[in-house]
Structure formats: C-alpha cells, structure tokens
C-alpha positions as CSV (number, residue, x, y, z in Angstrom):
1,M,0.0,0.0,0.0
2,I,2.8,2.4,0.8
3,S,4.6,1.7,-2.5
4,C,1.5,2.6,-4.4
5,I,1.2,6.0,-2.8
6,T,4.9,6.7,-3.6
7,F,4.4,5.7,-7.2
8,Q,1.5,8.0,-7.6
9,D,3.3,10.9,-6.0
10,K,6.3,10.4,-8.2
11,T,4.2,10.2,-11.4
12,M,2.4,13.4,-10.5
13,D,5.7,15.2,-9.9
14,E,6.9,14.1,-13.3
15,F,3.8,15.6,-15.0
16,A,4.2,18.9,-13.2
17,T,7.8,19.5,-14.6
18,R,7.4,18.3,-18.2
19,T,8.4,20.7,-20.9
20,Y,7.3,18.7,-23.9
21,G,10.7,18.9,-25.8
22,T,11.4,22.6,-25.1
23,S,14.3,23.9,-23.0
24,G,11.9,25.4,-20.4
25,L,8.3,26.2,-19.8
26,D,6.7,27.0,-23.1
27,D,4.8,30.3,-23.0
28,R,5.0,31.1,-26.8
29,P,1.7,32.2,-28.5
30,L,-0.1,29.3,-30.0
31,F,0.0,30.6,-33.6
32,G,3.0,32.9,-33.4
33,D,3.0,36.6,-33.9
34,T,0.7,38.0,-36.6
35,S,2.3,40.2,-39.2
36,A,1.3,43.8,-39.9
37,R,0.0,42.6,-43.3
38,D,-2.3,40.0,-41.6
39,R,-3.6,42.6,-39.1
40,L,-4.3,45.1,-41.9
41,I,-6.2,42.4,-43.9
42,N,-8.2,41.5,-40.8
43,L,-9.1,45.1,-40.1
44,A,-10.0,45.9,-43.7
45,V,-12.2,42.8,-44.2
46,G,-13.8,43.2,-40.7
47,G,-14.4,46.9,-41.2
48,I,-16.0,46.6,-44.6
49,A,-18.2,43.8,-43.4
50,S,-19.2,45.6,-40.2
51,L,-20.0,48.8,-42.1
52,L,-22.1,47.0,-44.6
53,V,-24.0,45.1,-41.9
54,I,-24.8,48.4,-40.1
55,V,-26.0,50.0,-43.3
56,T,-28.2,47.0,-44.0
57,I,-29.7,46.9,-40.5
58,I,-30.6,50.6,-40.7
59,S,-31.9,50.2,-44.3
60,S,-34.2,47.4,-43.2
61,F,-36.0,49.7,-40.8
62,V,-36.1,52.8,-42.9
63,F,-36.6,51.8,-46.5
64,P,-38.8,51.8,-48.5
65,S,-40.9,53.7,-46.0
66,L,-41.9,53.7,-42.3
67,P,-43.3,51.5,-40.8
68,P,-40.8,48.8,-41.9
69,K,-41.9,45.8,-43.8
70,P,-41.9,42.6,-41.7
71,L,-39.9,40.8,-44.4
72,N,-37.2,43.4,-44.2
73,I,-36.9,42.9,-40.5
74,F,-36.8,39.2,-40.9
75,F,-34.0,39.6,-43.5
76,A,-32.0,41.8,-41.0
77,I,-32.5,39.2,-38.2
78,C,-31.2,36.4,-40.4
79,I,-28.1,38.5,-41.2
80,L,-27.5,39.3,-37.5
81,L,-27.7,35.5,-36.6
82,V,-25.1,34.7,-39.2
83,C,-22.9,37.5,-37.8
84,G,-23.3,36.1,-34.3
85,S,-21.8,32.8,-35.4
86,V,-18.9,34.6,-37.1
87,I,-18.3,36.7,-34.0
88,V,-18.0,33.5,-31.9
89,L,-15.6,31.9,-34.4
90,I,-13.4,35.1,-34.3
91,F,-13.5,35.1,-30.5
92,W,-12.4,31.5,-30.3
93,Y,-9.7,32.1,-32.9
94,R,-8.3,35.0,-31.0
95,Q,-8.3,33.0,-27.8
96,G,-6.2,30.3,-29.6
97,E,-8.8,27.6,-29.4
98,L,-9.0,27.2,-33.2
99,E,-6.3,26.2,-35.6
100,P,-5.0,28.7,-38.2
101,K,-6.9,27.0,-41.0
102,F,-10.2,28.3,-39.5
103,R,-9.1,31.8,-40.5
104,N,-10.0,30.9,-44.1
105,L,-13.4,29.8,-42.9
106,I,-13.9,33.1,-41.1
107,Y,-13.0,35.0,-44.3
108,Y,-15.4,32.8,-46.3
109,M,-18.2,33.5,-43.9
110,L,-17.5,37.2,-43.9
111,G,-17.6,37.2,-47.7
112,S,-20.9,35.4,-47.5
113,I,-22.2,38.1,-45.1
114,V,-21.1,40.8,-47.5
115,L,-22.9,39.2,-50.4
116,L,-26.0,38.7,-48.3
117,C,-26.0,42.3,-47.2
118,I,-25.6,43.4,-50.9
119,C,-28.6,41.3,-51.8
120,A,-30.6,42.6,-48.9
121,N,-29.9,46.3,-49.8
122,L,-30.8,45.6,-53.4
123,Y,-34.1,44.2,-52.2
124,F,-34.8,47.0,-49.7
125,H,-34.2,49.7,-52.4
126,D,-36.2,47.8,-55.1
127,V,-33.2,47.7,-57.5
128,G,-34.1,45.7,-60.7
129,H,-37.8,45.8,-59.9
130,D,-39.8,47.2,-62.9
131,K,-42.2,49.9,-61.9
132,Q,-45.6,49.5,-63.5
133,S,-46.4,52.2,-66.1
134,N,-49.7,54.0,-65.7
135,A,-49.6,55.2,-69.3
136,L,-52.8,53.3,-70.4
C-alpha cells in the first residue's frame, strides 16, 4: 500500500515538470505573432463587413418607408444571426482555441455576409424591380 502512494506521487511530480521537448516552460503564443499585413487584412475585411451590416440593418427599418416591412426585419435578423456565429468563431480564434486553418473559414463566412448584405440592400431599395407604367 505504501509503495502505491509513492508511485502516484512520483508520477504526478513528473507531469508537473514536463516541458514537452522545449528547453523550459513553453509560453509562446499558439500561432506565433501576426504580421502587420495580416492585421491590416483582418481590419479591412472586418471593417467593410461591419459597415455593410450596419447600413443593411438601418436600411431594413427605414426603407422603403416607415413603418418597416416585416420581411425586411426578418432579413435583417437572419443577417444578424449569421454575424453572431462569425463573432463566436473570431473570439475562439483570437483565444487560440481554433487552428489557423479556420481563418479561411472566417474569411469565407465574412464574404458570404457581405454578399447577403448586398442582396438585402438591393431588395430593400427595389433595384431591378420594374415599376408599373400608368400610361394606359
């Protein structure tokens, strides 16, 4: 019984001091430092997407006239729900819980949001919709 306790204590001490092949405790960032180019791309893509989402949400309430159409509000809620999932992915990525390959997924989803916002704004402003002529 005493030898079992000694074995467990010794094993736990070994786990506490392991360095996993590095010369000391490893406190490096998980994905390394980001370059200025990566930060600029992240800010540009995020800024454009955020601005377009804000314009779309405001347009859904204001256009074509007050009070807003329920379909416009539904469209805006759908866009906000997609944005919520992207925000969670960005948060997890910045915490280091996602691998770097997920950055491409985040860019893809942001591109999809931009396209969805463009479609929504075209719908809200009746672009491409033929007006009926009252000539006859």
